[in-house]
N, CA, C and O atoms as a Tripos MOL2 file, in Angstrom:
@<TRIPOS>MOLECULE
protein
  300   299    75     0     0
PROTEIN
NO_CHARGES

@<TRIPOS>ATOM
      1 N         -24.3550    2.2400  -29.1690 N.3       1 MET1
      2 CA        -24.6750    0.8440  -28.9270 C.3       1 MET1
      3 C         -23.5180   -0.0020  -29.4200 C.2       1 MET1
      4 O         -22.9720    0.2310  -30.4990 O.2       1 MET1
      5 N         -23.1520   -0.9850  -28.6170 N.am      2 ARG2
      6 CA        -22.0070   -1.8310  -28.9580 C.3       2 ARG2
      7 C         -22.4570   -3.0860  -29.6890 C.2       2 ARG2
      8 O         -23.0430   -3.9770  -29.0730 O.2       2 ARG2
      9 N         -22.1990   -3.1740  -30.9800 N.am      3 GLY3
     10 CA        -22.5210   -4.3750  -31.7410 C.3       3 GLY3
     11 C         -23.9880   -4.7310  -31.6280 C.2       3 GLY3
     12 O         -24.8480   -3.8510  -31.6780 O.2       3 GLY3
     13 N         -24.2820   -6.0190  -31.4770 N.am      4 CYS4
     14 CA        -25.6730   -6.4400  -31.3470 C.3       4 CYS4
     15 C         -25.8610   -7.1770  -30.0250 C.2       4 CYS4
     16 O         -26.6020   -8.1580  -29.9470 O.2       4 CYS4
     17 N         -25.1830   -6.6930  -28.9900 N.am      5 HIS5
     18 CA        -25.3080   -7.2990  -27.6660 C.3       5 HIS5
     19 C         -26.7160   -7.1020  -27.1330 C.2       5 HIS5
     20 O         -27.2070   -5.9760  -27.0590 O.2       5 HIS5
     21 N         -27.3620   -8.1940  -26.7660 N.am      6 MET6
     22 CA        -28.7070   -8.1200  -26.1960 C.3       6 MET6
     23 C         -28.6430   -8.5770  -24.7500 C.2       6 MET6
     24 O         -27.9250   -9.5190  -24.4150 O.2       6 MET6
     25 N         -29.3930   -7.9080  -23.9080 N.am      7 ALA7
     26 CA        -29.4790   -8.2990  -22.4990 C.3       7 ALA7
     27 C         -30.9320   -8.5900  -22.1750 C.2       7 ALA7
     28 O         -31.8040   -7.7420  -22.3650 O.2       7 ALA7
     29 N         -31.1890   -9.8080  -21.6800 N.am      8 GLU8
     30 CA        -32.5370  -10.1720  -21.2620 C.3       8 GLU8
     31 C         -32.6610   -9.8760  -19.7710 C.2       8 GLU8
     32 O         -31.8810  -10.3810  -18.9640 O.2       8 GLU8
     33 N         -33.6400   -9.0620  -19.4130 N.am      9 VAL9
     34 CA        -33.8960   -8.7430  -18.0150 C.3       9 VAL9
     35 C         -34.9680   -9.7110  -17.5430 C.2       9 VAL9
     36 O         -36.0800   -9.7280  -18.0710 O.2       9 VAL9
     37 N         -34.6230  -10.5200  -16.5390 N.am     10 ARG10
     38 CA        -35.5080  -11.6050  -16.0940 C.3      10 ARG10
     39 C         -36.0650  -11.3570  -14.6950 C.2      10 ARG10
     40 O         -35.4760  -10.6390  -13.8870 O.2      10 ARG10
     41 N         -37.2080  -11.9690  -14.4370 N.am     11 ALA11
     42 CA        -37.8060  -11.9190  -13.1020 C.3      11 ALA11
     43 C         -36.9750  -12.7850  -12.1570 C.2      11 ALA11
     44 O         -36.5890  -13.9000  -12.5060 O.2      11 ALA11
     45 N         -36.7070  -12.2700  -10.9740 N.am     12 GLU12
     46 CA        -35.9400  -13.0400   -9.9910 C.3      12 GLU12
     47 C         -36.8390  -13.8530   -9.0690 C.2      12 GLU12
     48 O         -36.3700  -14.7270   -8.3400 O.2      12 GLU12
     49 N         -38.1480  -13.5540   -9.1090 N.am     13 ILE13
     50 CA        -39.1070  -14.2940   -8.2820 C.3      13 ILE13
     51 C         -40.4140  -14.4420   -9.0540 C.2      13 ILE13
     52 O         -40.6400  -13.7530  -10.0480 O.2      13 ILE13
     53 N         -41.2660  -15.3430   -8.5890 N.am     14 ALA14
     54 CA        -42.6230  -15.4280   -9.1250 C.3      14 ALA14
     55 C         -43.4020  -14.2600   -8.5450 C.2      14 ALA14
     56 O         -43.3730  -14.0260   -7.3370 O.2      14 ALA14
     57 N         -44.1010  -13.5240   -9.4050 N.am     15 ALA15
     58 CA        -44.7940  -12.3210   -8.9400 C.3      15 ALA15
     59 C         -45.8150  -11.8760   -9.9810 C.2      15 ALA15
     60 O         -45.9260  -12.4550  -11.0620 O.2      15 ALA15
     61 N         -46.5540  -10.8320   -9.6230 N.am     16 ASN16
     62 CA        -47.4590  -10.1610  -10.5580 C.3      16 ASN16
     63 C         -46.7680   -8.9090  -11.0680 C.2      16 ASN16
     64 O         -46.0400   -8.2490  -10.3260 O.2      16 ASN16
     65 N         -46.9930   -8.5810  -12.3310 N.am     17 VAL17
     66 CA        -46.4630   -7.3330  -12.8840 C.3      17 VAL17
     67 C         -47.4060   -6.2180  -12.4310 C.2      17 VAL17
     68 O         -48.6040   -6.2520  -12.7130 O.2      17 VAL17
     69 N         -46.8530   -5.2340  -11.7260 N.am     18 TRP18
     70 CA        -47.6690   -4.1360  -11.2280 C.3      18 TRP18
     71 C         -47.6040   -2.9460  -12.1800 C.2      18 TRP18
     72 O         -48.6370   -2.4040  -12.5740 O.2      18 TRP18
     73 N         -46.3800   -2.5370  -12.5500 N.am     19 GLN19
     74 CA        -46.1960   -1.4150  -13.4640 C.3      19 GLN19
     75 C         -45.0970   -1.7410  -14.4670 C.2      19 GLN19
     76 O         -44.1520   -2.4660  -14.1550 O.2      19 GLN19
     77 N         -45.2310   -1.1990  -15.6720 N.am     20 VAL20
     78 CA        -44.1980   -1.3310  -16.6980 C.3      20 VAL20
     79 C         -43.7870    0.0830  -17.0990 C.2      20 VAL20
     80 O         -44.5990    0.8450  -17.6240 O.2      20 VAL20
     81 N         -42.5240    0.4290  -16.8510 N.am     21 HIS21
     82 CA        -42.0100    1.7510  -17.1950 C.3      21 HIS21
     83 C         -41.2520    1.7380  -18.5230 C.2      21 HIS21
     84 O         -41.0820    2.7850  -19.1480 O.2      21 HIS21
     85 N         -40.8020    0.5730  -18.9530 N.am     22 ALA22
     86 CA        -40.0230    0.4550  -20.1840 C.3      22 ALA22
     87 C         -40.9360    0.5740  -21.4000 C.2      22 ALA22
     88 O         -42.0480    0.0460  -21.4100 O.2      22 ALA22
     89 N         -40.4500    1.2760  -22.4220 N.am     23 GLU23
     90 CA        -41.1600    1.3860  -23.6940 C.3      23 GLU23
     91 C         -40.1900    1.0590  -24.8170 C.2      23 GLU23
     92 O         -39.0390    1.4960  -24.7920 O.2      23 GLU23
     93 N         -40.6470    0.2960  -25.8000 N.am     24 VAL24
     94 CA        -39.8030   -0.0640  -26.9360 C.3      24 VAL24
     95 C         -39.2620    1.2110  -27.5850 C.2      24 VAL24
     96 O         -40.0030    2.1570  -27.8520 O.2      24 VAL24
     97 N         -37.9520    1.2100  -27.8290 N.am     25 GLY25
     98 CA        -37.2920    2.3430  -28.4630 C.3      25 GLY25
     99 C         -36.6990    3.3360  -27.4730 C.2      25 GLY25
    100 O         -35.9000    4.1910  -27.8560 O.2      25 GLY25
    101 N         -37.0870    3.2290  -26.1940 N.am     26 ALA26
    102 CA        -36.5670    4.1570  -25.1890 C.3      26 ALA26
    103 C         -35.1190    3.8210  -24.8390 C.2      26 ALA26
    104 O         -34.7200    2.6560  -24.8300 O.2      26 ALA26
    105 N         -34.3500    4.8550  -24.5540 N.am     27 THR27
    106 CA        -32.9810    4.6800  -24.0870 C.3      27 THR27
    107 C         -33.0040    4.6780  -22.5670 C.2      27 THR27
    108 O         -33.5960    5.5610  -21.9480 O.2      27 THR27
    109 N         -32.3540    3.6770  -21.9610 N.am     28 VAL28
    110 CA        -32.3020    3.5860  -20.5030 C.3      28 VAL28
    111 C         -30.8590    3.5620  -20.0370 C.2      28 VAL28
    112 O         -29.9550    3.1540  -20.7670 O.2      28 VAL28
    113 N         -30.6640    4.0050  -18.8140 N.am     29 ALA29
    114 CA        -29.3460    3.9750  -18.1780 C.3      29 ALA29
    115 C         -29.3220    2.8480  -17.1580 C.2      29 ALA29
    116 O         -30.3660    2.3970  -16.6880 O.2      29 ALA29
    117 N         -28.1300    2.4040  -16.8260 N.am     30 GLU30
    118 CA        -27.9770    1.3770  -15.7970 C.3      30 GLU30
    119 C         -28.6930    1.8400  -14.5360 C.2      30 GLU30
    120 O         -28.4980    2.9650  -14.0780 O.2      30 GLU30
    121 N         -29.5250    0.9620  -13.9780 N.am     31 GLY31
    122 CA        -30.2350    1.2750  -12.7490 C.3      31 GLY31
    123 C         -31.6210    1.8600  -12.9430 C.2      31 GLY31
    124 O         -32.3950    1.9420  -11.9890 O.2      31 GLY31
    125 N         -31.9540    2.2750  -14.1810 N.am     32 ASP32
    126 CA        -33.3050    2.7920  -14.4290 C.3      32 ASP32
    127 C         -34.3300    1.7000  -14.1420 C.2      32 ASP32
    128 O         -34.0980    0.5310  -14.4510 O.2      32 ASP32
    129 N         -35.4550    2.0770  -13.5570 N.am     33 GLU33
    130 CA        -36.5160    1.1290  -13.2310 C.3      33 GLU33
    131 C         -37.2690    0.7660  -14.5050 C.2      33 GLU33
    132 O         -37.8200    1.6400  -15.1750 O.2      33 GLU33
    133 N         -37.2930   -0.5250  -14.8410 N.am     34 LEU34
    134 CA        -37.9680   -0.9890  -16.0500 C.3      34 LEU34
    135 C         -39.3740   -1.4840  -15.7530 C.2      34 LEU34
    136 O         -40.3280   -1.1690  -16.4660 O.2      34 LEU34
    137 N         -39.4820   -2.2650  -14.6870 N.am     35 VAL35
    138 CA        -40.7350   -2.9180  -14.3140 C.3      35 VAL35
    139 C         -40.8070   -2.9190  -12.7970 C.2      35 VAL35
    140 O         -39.7800   -2.9470  -12.1190 O.2      35 VAL35
    141 N         -42.0250   -2.8890  -12.2670 N.am     36 ILE36
    142 CA        -42.2150   -3.1010  -10.8370 C.3      36 ILE36
    143 C         -43.0900   -4.3310  -10.6830 C.2      36 ILE36
    144 O         -44.2040   -4.3920  -11.2030 O.2      36 ILE36
    145 N         -42.5660   -5.3100   -9.9590 N.am     37 LEU37
    146 CA        -43.3070   -6.5290   -9.6670 C.3      37 LEU37
    147 C         -43.9410   -6.3900   -8.2900 C.2      37 LEU37
    148 O         -43.5000   -5.5830   -7.4720 O.2      37 LEU37
    149 N         -44.9810   -7.1850   -8.0400 N.am     38 GLU38
    150 CA        -45.6350   -7.1880   -6.7370 C.3      38 GLU38
    151 C         -45.7650   -8.6320   -6.2880 C.2      38 GLU38
    152 O         -46.2460   -9.4950   -7.0220 O.2      38 GLU38
    153 N         -45.3230   -8.8720   -5.0580 N.am     39 SER39
    154 CA        -45.4330  -10.2040   -4.4820 C.3      39 SER39
    155 C         -45.6680  -10.0560   -2.9920 C.2      39 SER39
    156 O         -44.9130   -9.3680   -2.3040 O.2      39 SER39
    157 N         -46.6980  -10.6900   -2.4970 N.am     40 MET40
    158 CA        -47.0220  -10.6410   -1.0670 C.3      40 MET40
    159 C         -47.0990   -9.1940   -0.5660 C.2      40 MET40
    160 O         -46.5880   -8.8650    0.5040 O.2      40 MET40
    161 N         -47.7500   -8.3390   -1.3630 N.am     41 LYS41
    162 CA        -47.9650   -6.9160   -1.0490 C.3      41 LYS41
    163 C         -46.6810   -6.0960   -0.9620 C.2      41 LYS41
    164 O         -46.6760   -4.9940   -0.4140 O.2      41 LYS41
    165 N         -45.5920   -6.6420   -1.5080 N.am     42 MET42
    166 CA        -44.3270   -5.9100   -1.5650 C.3      42 MET42
    167 C         -44.0550   -5.5190   -3.0100 C.2      42 MET42
    168 O         -44.2840   -6.3090   -3.9260 O.2      42 MET42
    169 N         -43.5660   -4.2970   -3.2120 N.am     43 GLU43
    170 CA        -43.1700   -3.8400   -4.5410 C.3      43 GLU43
    171 C         -41.7070   -4.1740   -4.7640 C.2      43 GLU43
    172 O         -40.8620   -3.8660   -3.9230 O.2      43 GLU43
    173 N         -41.4030   -4.8030   -5.8910 N.am     44 ILE44
    174 CA        -40.0310   -5.1940   -6.2100 C.3      44 ILE44
    175 C         -39.6290   -4.5260   -7.5210 C.2      44 ILE44
    176 O         -40.0410   -4.9790   -8.5890 O.2      44 ILE44
    177 N         -38.8220   -3.4430   -7.4620 N.am     45 PRO45
    178 CA        -38.3830   -2.8040   -8.7000 C.3      45 PRO45
    179 C         -37.3760   -3.6780   -9.4500 C.2      45 PRO45
    180 O         -36.5410   -4.3470   -8.8410 O.2      45 PRO45
    181 N         -37.4700   -3.6610  -10.7650 N.am     46 VAL46
    182 CA        -36.5310   -4.3950  -11.6160 C.3      46 VAL46
    183 C         -35.7460   -3.3510  -12.4060 C.2      46 VAL46
    184 O         -36.2850   -2.7380  -13.3280 O.2      46 VAL46
    185 N         -34.4600   -3.1430  -12.0470 N.am     47 PRO47
    186 CA        -33.6570   -2.1210  -12.7210 C.3      47 PRO47
    187 C         -32.9680   -2.6540  -13.9780 C.2      47 PRO47
    188 O         -32.7920   -3.8600  -14.1460 O.2      47 PRO47
    189 N         -32.5880   -1.7360  -14.8460 N.am     48 ALA48
    190 CA        -31.7920   -2.0900  -16.0210 C.3      48 ALA48
    191 C         -30.3940   -2.4800  -15.5430 C.2      48 ALA48
    192 O         -29.7780   -1.7350  -14.7820 O.2      48 ALA48
    193 N         -29.8800   -3.6420  -15.9790 N.am     49 PRO49
    194 CA        -28.5450   -4.0740  -15.5540 C.3      49 PRO49
    195 C         -27.4300   -3.2660  -16.2140 C.2      49 PRO49
    196 O         -26.2960   -3.2440  -15.7360 O.2      49 PRO49
    197 N         -27.7720   -2.5980  -17.3280 N.am     50 SER50
    198 CA        -26.8110   -1.7680  -18.0520 C.3      50 SER50
    199 C         -27.6020   -0.7910  -18.9090 C.2      50 SER50
    200 O         -28.8180   -0.9170  -19.0580 O.2      50 SER50
    201 N         -26.9020    0.1740  -19.4640 N.am     51 GLY51
    202 CA        -27.5650    1.1170  -20.3440 C.3      51 GLY51
    203 C         -27.8280    0.4830  -21.7010 C.2      51 GLY51
    204 O         -27.1730   -0.4880  -22.0810 O.2      51 GLY51
    205 N         -28.7850    1.0330  -22.4220 N.am     52 GLY52
    206 CA        -29.0790    0.5250  -23.7510 C.3      52 GLY52
    207 C         -30.4200    1.0160  -24.2380 C.2      52 GLY52
    208 O         -30.9900    1.9620  -23.6930 O.2      52 GLY52
    209 N         -30.9150    0.3670  -25.2650 N.am     53 THR53
    210 CA        -32.2100    0.6980  -25.8470 C.3      53 THR53
    211 C         -33.1630   -0.4550  -25.6030 C.2      53 THR53
    212 O         -32.7870   -1.6190  -25.7450 O.2      53 THR53
    213 N         -34.3910   -0.1360  -25.2380 N.am     54 VAL54
    214 CA        -35.4060   -1.1720  -25.0270 C.3      54 VAL54
    215 C         -35.8130   -1.7090  -26.3990 C.2      54 VAL54
    216 O         -36.3590   -0.9800  -27.2270 O.2      54 VAL54
    217 N         -35.5410   -2.9900  -26.6230 N.am     55 VAL55
    218 CA        -35.8370   -3.6400  -27.8980 C.3      55 VAL55
    219 C         -37.1970   -4.3280  -27.8460 C.2      55 VAL55
    220 O         -37.9290   -4.3600  -28.8360 O.2      55 VAL55
    221 N         -37.5260   -4.8810  -26.6740 N.am     56 GLU56
    222 CA        -38.7620   -5.6470  -26.5470 C.3      56 GLU56
    223 C         -39.2460   -5.5770  -25.1060 C.2      56 GLU56
    224 O         -38.4450   -5.6340  -24.1730 O.2      56 GLU56
    225 N         -40.5520   -5.4520  -24.9260 N.am     57 VAL57
    226 CA        -41.1790   -5.5310  -23.6080 C.3      57 VAL57
    227 C         -42.1240   -6.7250  -23.6720 C.2      57 VAL57
    228 O         -43.0610   -6.7310  -24.4700 O.2      57 VAL57
    229 N         -41.8880   -7.7240  -22.8460 N.am     58 ARG58
    230 CA        -42.6490   -8.9740  -22.9430 C.3      58 ARG58
    231 C         -43.7440   -9.1110  -21.8950 C.2      58 ARG58
    232 O         -44.4020  -10.1490  -21.8280 O.2      58 ARG58
    233 N         -43.9520   -8.0910  -21.0810 N.am     59 VAL59
    234 CA        -44.9880   -8.1690  -20.0450 C.3      59 VAL59
    235 C         -45.8360   -6.9050  -20.0550 C.2      59 VAL59
    236 O         -45.4480   -5.8740  -20.6030 O.2      59 VAL59
    237 N         -47.0070   -7.0170  -19.4310 N.am     60 LYS60
    238 CA        -47.8870   -5.8700  -19.2440 C.3      60 LYS60
    239 C         -48.4500   -5.9520  -17.8270 C.2      60 LYS60
    240 O         -48.4050   -7.0120  -17.2030 O.2      60 LYS60
    241 N         -48.9820   -4.8380  -17.3170 N.am     61 PRO61
    242 CA        -49.5430   -4.8680  -15.9740 C.3      61 PRO61
    243 C         -50.5760   -5.9890  -15.8190 C.2      61 PRO61
    244 O         -51.3580   -6.2790  -16.7250 O.2      61 PRO61
    245 N         -50.5460   -6.6030  -14.6400 N.am     62 GLU62
    246 CA        -51.4160   -7.7090  -14.2370 C.3      62 GLU62
    247 C         -50.9780   -9.0690  -14.7740 C.2      62 GLU62
    248 O         -51.6000  -10.0780  -14.4420 O.2      62 GLU62
    249 N         -49.9210   -9.1280  -15.5960 N.am     63 ASP63
    250 CA        -49.3700  -10.4270  -15.9880 C.3      63 ASP63
    251 C         -48.7960  -11.1080  -14.7590 C.2      63 ASP63
    252 O         -48.3690  -10.4440  -13.8140 O.2      63 ASP63
    253 N         -48.7880  -12.4260  -14.7740 N.am     64 GLN64
    254 CA        -48.1020  -13.1910  -13.7460 C.3      64 GLN64
    255 C         -46.8320  -13.7420  -14.3720 C.2      64 GLN64
    256 O         -46.8560  -14.2680  -15.4850 O.2      64 GLN64
    257 N         -45.7170  -13.6160  -13.6480 N.am     65 VAL65
    258 CA        -44.4410  -14.1200  -14.1480 C.3      65 VAL65
    259 C         -43.8540  -15.1110  -13.1590 C.2      65 VAL65
    260 O         -44.1380  -15.0760  -11.9610 O.2      65 VAL65
    261 N         -43.0370  -15.9830  -13.6930 N.am     66 GLN66
    262 CA        -42.3290  -16.9610  -12.8700 C.3      66 GLN66
    263 C         -40.8540  -16.5840  -12.8130 C.2      66 GLN66
    264 O         -40.3670  -15.8360  -13.6600 O.2      66 GLN66
    265 N         -40.1620  -17.0890  -11.8400 N.am     67 GLU67
    266 CA        -38.7230  -16.8530  -11.7390 C.3      67 GLU67
    267 C         -38.0550  -17.2580  -13.0520 C.2      67 GLU67
    268 O         -38.2630  -18.3690  -13.5400 O.2      67 GLU67
    269 N         -37.2570  -16.3590  -13.6200 N.am     68 GLY68
    270 CA        -36.5360  -16.6460  -14.8550 C.3      68 GLY68
    271 C         -37.2300  -16.1660  -16.1190 C.2      68 GLY68
    272 O         -36.6200  -16.1590  -17.1880 O.2      68 GLY68
    273 N         -38.4990  -15.7640  -16.0210 N.am     69 ASP69
    274 CA        -39.1960  -15.2470  -17.2090 C.3      69 ASP69
    275 C         -38.5450  -13.9570  -17.6890 C.2      69 ASP69
    276 O         -38.1370  -13.1280  -16.8750 O.2      69 ASP69
    277 N         -38.4460  -13.7810  -19.0010 N.am     70 VAL70
    278 CA        -37.8830  -12.5540  -19.5630 C.3      70 VAL70
    279 C         -38.9540  -11.4600  -19.5150 C.2      70 VAL70
    280 O         -40.0740  -11.6460  -19.9900 O.2      70 VAL70
    281 N         -38.5820  -10.3150  -18.9300 N.am     71 LEU71
    282 CA        -39.4930   -9.1760  -18.8070 C.3      71 LEU71
    283 C         -39.2540   -8.1660  -19.9250 C.2      71 LEU71
    284 O         -40.1900   -7.7060  -20.5810 O.2      71 LEU71
    285 N         -37.9750   -7.8310  -20.1280 N.am     72 VAL72
    286 CA        -37.5830   -6.7960  -21.0820 C.3      72 VAL72
    287 C         -36.2860   -7.2430  -21.7630 C.2      72 VAL72
    288 O         -35.4470   -7.8970  -21.1440 O.2      72 VAL72
    289 N         -36.1310   -6.8860  -23.0420 N.am     73 VAL73
    290 CA        -34.8860   -7.1460  -23.7660 C.3      73 VAL73
    291 C         -34.2670   -5.8020  -24.1100 C.2      73 VAL73
    292 O         -34.9150   -4.9390  -24.7050 O.2      73 VAL73
    293 N         -32.9880   -5.6310  -23.7240 N.am     74 LEU74
    294 CA        -32.2510   -4.4250  -24.0280 C.3      74 LEU74
    295 C         -31.2210   -4.7060  -25.1060 C.2      74 LEU74
    296 O         -30.6560   -5.7990  -25.1600 O.2      74 LEU74
    297 N         -30.9740   -3.7260  -25.9640 N.am     75 GLY75
    298 CA        -29.9740   -3.8870  -27.0000 C.3      75 GLY75
    299 C         -28.9740   -2.7580  -26.9580 C.2      75 GLY75
    300 O         -28.0460   -2.7250  -27.7670 O.2      75 GLY75
@<TRIPOS>BOND
     1     1     2 1
     2     2     3 1
     3     3     4 2
     4     3     5 am
     5     5     6 1
     6     6     7 1
     7     7     8 2
     8     7     9 am
     9     9    10 1
    10    10    11 1
    11    11    12 2
    12    11    13 am
    13    13    14 1
    14    14    15 1
    15    15    16 2
    16    15    17 am
    17    17    18 1
    18    18    19 1
    19    19    20 2
    20    19    21 am
    21    21    22 1
    22    22    23 1
    23    23    24 2
    24    23    25 am
    25    25    26 1
    26    26    27 1
    27    27    28 2
    28    27    29 am
    29    29    30 1
    30    30    31 1
    31    31    32 2
    32    31    33 am
    33    33    34 1
    34    34    35 1
    35    35    36 2
    36    35    37 am
    37    37    38 1
    38    38    39 1
    39    39    40 2
    40    39    41 am
    41    41    42 1
    42    42    43 1
    43    43    44 2
    44    43    45 am
    45    45    46 1
    46    46    47 1
    47    47    48 2
    48    47    49 am
    49    49    50 1
    50    50    51 1
    51    51    52 2
    52    51    53 am
    53    53    54 1
    54    54    55 1
    55    55    56 2
    56    55    57 am
    57    57    58 1
    58    58    59 1
    59    59    60 2
    60    59    61 am
    61    61    62 1
    62    62    63 1
    63    63    64 2
    64    63    65 am
    65    65    66 1
    66    66    67 1
    67    67    68 2
    68    67    69 am
    69    69    70 1
    70    70    71 1
    71    71    72 2
    72    71    73 am
    73    73    74 1
    74    74    75 1
    75    75    76 2
    76    75    77 am
    77    77    78 1
    78    78    79 1
    79    79    80 2
    80    79    81 am
    81    81    82 1
    82    82    83 1
    83    83    84 2
    84    83    85 am
    85    85    86 1
    86    86    87 1
    87    87    88 2
    88    87    89 am
    89    89    90 1
    90    90    91 1
    91    91    92 2
    92    91    93 am
    93    93    94 1
    94    94    95 1
    95    95    96 2
    96    95    97 am
    97    97    98 1
    98    98    99 1
    99    99   100 2
   100    99   101 am
   101   101   102 1
   102   102   103 1
   103   103   104 2
   104   103   105 am
   105   105   106 1
   106   106   107 1
   107   107   108 2
   108   107   109 am
   109   109   110 1
   110   110   111 1
   111   111   112 2
   112   111   113 am
   113   113   114 1
   114   114   115 1
   115   115   116 2
   116   115   117 am
   117   117   118 1
   118   118   119 1
   119   119   120 2
   120   119   121 am
   121   121   122 1
   122   122   123 1
   123   123   124 2
   124   123   125 am
   125   125   126 1
   126   126   127 1
   127   127   128 2
   128   127   129 am
   129   129   130 1
   130   130   131 1
   131   131   132 2
   132   131   133 am
   133   133   134 1
   134   134   135 1
   135   135   136 2
   136   135   137 am
   137   137   138 1
   138   138   139 1
   139   139   140 2
   140   139   141 am
   141   141   142 1
   142   142   143 1
   143   143   144 2
   144   143   145 am
   145   145   146 1
   146   146   147 1
   147   147   148 2
   148   147   149 am
   149   149   150 1
   150   150   151 1
   151   151   152 2
   152   151   153 am
   153   153   154 1
   154   154   155 1
   155   155   156 2
   156   155   157 am
   157   157   158 1
   158   158   159 1
   159   159   160 2
   160   159   161 am
   161   161   162 1
   162   162   163 1
   163   163   164 2
   164   163   165 am
   165   165   166 1
   166   166   167 1
   167   167   168 2
   168   167   169 am
   169   169   170 1
   170   170   171 1
   171   171   172 2
   172   171   173 am
   173   173   174 1
   174   174   175 1
   175   175   176 2
   176   175   177 am
   177   177   178 1
   178   178   179 1
   179   179   180 2
   180   179   181 am
   181   181   182 1
   182   182   183 1
   183   183   184 2
   184   183   185 am
   185   185   186 1
   186   186   187 1
   187   187   188 2
   188   187   189 am
   189   189   190 1
   190   190   191 1
   191   191   192 2
   192   191   193 am
   193   193   194 1
   194   194   195 1
   195   195   196 2
   196   195   197 am
   197   197   198 1
   198   198   199 1
   199   199   200 2
   200   199   201 am
   201   201   202 1
   202   202   203 1
   203   203   204 2
   204   203   205 am
   205   205   206 1
   206   206   207 1
   207   207   208 2
   208   207   209 am
   209   209   210 1
   210   210   211 1
   211   211   212 2
   212   211   213 am
   213   213   214 1
   214   214   215 1
   215   215   216 2
   216   215   217 am
   217   217   218 1
   218   218   219 1
   219   219   220 2
   220   219   221 am
   221   221   222 1
   222   222   223 1
   223   223   224 2
   224   223   225 am
   225   225   226 1
   226   226   227 1
   227   227   228 2
   228   227   229 am
   229   229   230 1
   230   230   231 1
   231   231   232 2
   232   231   233 am
   233   233   234 1
   234   234   235 1
   235   235   236 2
   236   235   237 am
   237   237   238 1
   238   238   239 1
   239   239   240 2
   240   239   241 am
   241   241   242 1
   242   242   243 1
   243   243   244 2
   244   243   245 am
   245   245   246 1
   246   246   247 1
   247   247   248 2
   248   247   249 am
   249   249   250 1
   250   250   251 1
   251   251   252 2
   252   251   253 am
   253   253   254 1
   254   254   255 1
   255   255   256 2
   256   255   257 am
   257   257   258 1
   258   258   259 1
   259   259   260 2
   260   259   261 am
   261   261   262 1
   262   262   263 1
   263   263   264 2
   264   263   265 am
   265   265   266 1
   266   266   267 1
   267   267   268 2
   268   267   269 am
   269   269   270 1
   270   270   271 1
   271   271   272 2
   272   271   273 am
   273   273   274 1
   274   274   275 1
   275   275   276 2
   276   275   277 am
   277   277   278 1
   278   278   279 1
   279   279   280 2
   280   279   281 am
   281   281   282 1
   282   282   283 1
   283   283   284 2
   284   283   285 am
   285   285   286 1
   286   286   287 1
   287   287   288 2
   288   287   289 am
   289   289   290 1
   290   290   291 1
   291   291   292 2
   292   291   293 am
   293   293   294 1
   294   294   295 1
   295   295   296 2
   296   295   297 am
   297   297   298 1
   298   298   299 1
   299   299   300 2
@<TRIPOS>SUBSTRUCTURE
     1 MET1         2 RESIDUE 1 A MET
     2 ARG2         6 RESIDUE 1 A ARG
     3 GLY3        10 RESIDUE 1 A GLY
     4 CYS4        14 RESIDUE 1 A CYS
     5 HIS5        18 RESIDUE 1 A HIS
     6 MET6        22 RESIDUE 1 A MET
     7 ALA7        26 RESIDUE 1 A ALA
     8 GLU8        30 RESIDUE 1 A GLU
     9 VAL9        34 RESIDUE 1 A VAL
    10 ARG10       38 RESIDUE 1 A ARG
    11 ALA11       42 RESIDUE 1 A ALA
    12 GLU12       46 RESIDUE 1 A GLU
    13 ILE13       50 RESIDUE 1 A ILE
    14 ALA14       54 RESIDUE 1 A ALA
    15 ALA15       58 RESIDUE 1 A ALA
    16 ASN16       62 RESIDUE 1 A ASN
    17 VAL17       66 RESIDUE 1 A VAL
    18 TRP18       70 RESIDUE 1 A TRP
    19 GLN19       74 RESIDUE 1 A GLN
    20 VAL20       78 RESIDUE 1 A VAL
    21 HIS21       82 RESIDUE 1 A HIS
    22 ALA22       86 RESIDUE 1 A ALA
    23 GLU23       90 RESIDUE 1 A GLU
    24 VAL24       94 RESIDUE 1 A VAL
    25 GLY25       98 RESIDUE 1 A GLY
    26 ALA26      102 RESIDUE 1 A ALA
    27 THR27      106 RESIDUE 1 A THR
    28 VAL28      110 RESIDUE 1 A VAL
    29 ALA29      114 RESIDUE 1 A ALA
    30 GLU30      118 RESIDUE 1 A GLU
    31 GLY31      122 RESIDUE 1 A GLY
    32 ASP32      126 RESIDUE 1 A ASP
    33 GLU33      130 RESIDUE 1 A GLU
    34 LEU34      134 RESIDUE 1 A LEU
    35 VAL35      138 RESIDUE 1 A VAL
    36 ILE36      142 RESIDUE 1 A ILE
    37 LEU37      146 RESIDUE 1 A LEU
    38 GLU38      150 RESIDUE 1 A GLU
    39 SER39      154 RESIDUE 1 A SER
    40 MET40      158 RESIDUE 1 A MET
    41 LYS41      162 RESIDUE 1 A LYS
    42 MET42      166 RESIDUE 1 A MET
    43 GLU43      170 RESIDUE 1 A GLU
    44 ILE44      174 RESIDUE 1 A ILE
    45 PRO45      178 RESIDUE 1 A PRO
    46 VAL46      182 RESIDUE 1 A VAL
    47 PRO47      186 RESIDUE 1 A PRO
    48 ALA48      190 RESIDUE 1 A ALA
    49 PRO49      194 RESIDUE 1 A PRO
    50 SER50      198 RESIDUE 1 A SER
    51 GLY51      202 RESIDUE 1 A GLY
    52 GLY52      206 RESIDUE 1 A GLY
    53 THR53      210 RESIDUE 1 A THR
    54 VAL54      214 RESIDUE 1 A VAL
    55 VAL55      218 RESIDUE 1 A VAL
    56 GLU56      222 RESIDUE 1 A GLU
    57 VAL57      226 RESIDUE 1 A VAL
    58 ARG58      230 RESIDUE 1 A ARG
    59 VAL59      234 RESIDUE 1 A VAL
    60 LYS60      238 RESIDUE 1 A LYS
    61 PRO61      242 RESIDUE 1 A PRO
    62 GLU62      246 RESIDUE 1 A GLU
    63 ASP63      250 RESIDUE 1 A ASP
    64 GLN64      254 RESIDUE 1 A GLN
    65 VAL65      258 RESIDUE 1 A VAL
    66 GLN66      262 RESIDUE 1 A GLN
    67 GLU67      266 RESIDUE 1 A GLU
    68 GLY68      270 RESIDUE 1 A GLY
    69 ASP69      274 RESIDUE 1 A ASP
    70 VAL70      278 RESIDUE 1 A VAL
    71 LEU71      282 RESIDUE 1 A LEU
    72 VAL72      286 RESIDUE 1 A VAL
    73 VAL73      290 RESIDUE 1 A VAL
    74 LEU74      294 RESIDUE 1 A LEU
    75 GLY75      298 RESIDUE 1 A GLY
């Protein structure tokens, strides 16, 4: 891990949280699926923008999120 760089993974659209694959403490690689959002019966995967460790998960299934809401924090 490089220093204390944190990356906030945000929702790109307003949607419902369908699945959460990220778990606090888990190591993820760039492109790993963290969350799956659902909007208008479409599944929208949210990938990790870079590798790191999941520091915080701010959503759970059935939550509603707005564009820009933080879903997961990577460190």
